[in-house]
C-alpha positions, 0 to 999 in steps of 0.5 A: 471493472470499467471500460475506459480507455485508460488502464489502471491497476490497483493495489489495496490495503492489508486486510482488504480486498480488490471490491475496495476499489468499486467506489474508486473505479464508479469515480474514474468512469468512464475515462479508466478501465481498473484492474484492481488485484487481490493481493497475497494472503487476501481475497482469492489470491494465493502464494505457494510455499515455493515463492515465498516470501515473494521477490520482485522478479516473480511480482514482476512476471505476475503483472507482465502476464496480466499485461499481455493478458488484457494486451495492455501497453500503457498504464497508470497504478493506484496504491493504498497502504501496503498496496504501495510496495506493490506499486514501488515494485511495478515502478521499477520494474515498468515505468516506461510503460507508466503515466500516472502513479497515485499513492494513497499513504503508501507504505514502502517508502519509510518502514517503520521499525517494528516492521523491520524487526519482524522481518529480519531473519533469525530469532527476531522473526521467530519471536514475532511470530510468537507474538502473533500466535499468542498475543496476550503479553503484546497487546498487555505491553502496548496497553502498558506503552499506551497508559505511559503515552509512549504510543499513540492511542490510534496505533494502539488501536490499530493493532487491536483491530488487524490481530484481534482473531487467530485468521487475522494474526497469522495474516499478519505475520504471512503477510509481513514476512512474505512480502519482506523483500519488497523494500526499495532504495529511496534515492533511486526512486526519487531519481526514477521518478525525477527523470520520468514523465510519470504524474505523481499524486500522493494523498495523505490522511492529516490525522493518519498515525500509521503513514503520516506526511511527516514519515514522507516529507524527505521523500516528497521534498525530494521530488522536483513535481508531484501533487500532495492533497492532505485530507481531513480522515485518519487511515481506515477511511482514506481510500474512501476518502479520496475516491470522493475528493476524486469525484469532487475535483473532477466535477469541478474540472469538468464544469 
């Protein structure tokens, strides 16, 4: 999208598709060309069983092919939520070519316990598959935990929304297990960023119960330089809210 001189690779969040970056692309016009990617198991992207779970090397091959096809030598990266795992992989493999990194409530820096249990090899993964396919008891347990105030109601609402149909639950299982190899050493990421000239911009939602500022604070404190923006929103609408913030910020800067 767009025809600007700067290239931006954009990775969406869980349950979204590349078109979720339409508004962002209009905001970034005319400076950027946005290459928004459908993540696997989303949109039109498919991943063969032979390539599952997705390895960092395989993802590197996909990105390299894209850069060569579009004749991109330098670029920036933007990622929301689950797309953070893809952005951090690109950072590991292509950091000498990167100018900017925009992390919007990124997954991959600090992993949820539930995610770790779901993707751990063996019987726990099988248990998670049964939960996904037959979720009644799972939702009953969540409701009980919510009543006891042991689980935040926002998290319960998010889980219900993402798993309210067989198709959605299957995508949860495929995504969580299919991307289980996209894990990162936070100290290595910090060291890499501190030794580079990459401009790091982090956007978080004040009311986000999925990827909160508290979960990322150790990572942020370790960075020598970064720009943090906390917006008055939750997780679901954060990508659009960031686009609106950037529109206002770019307008003010242009004055």
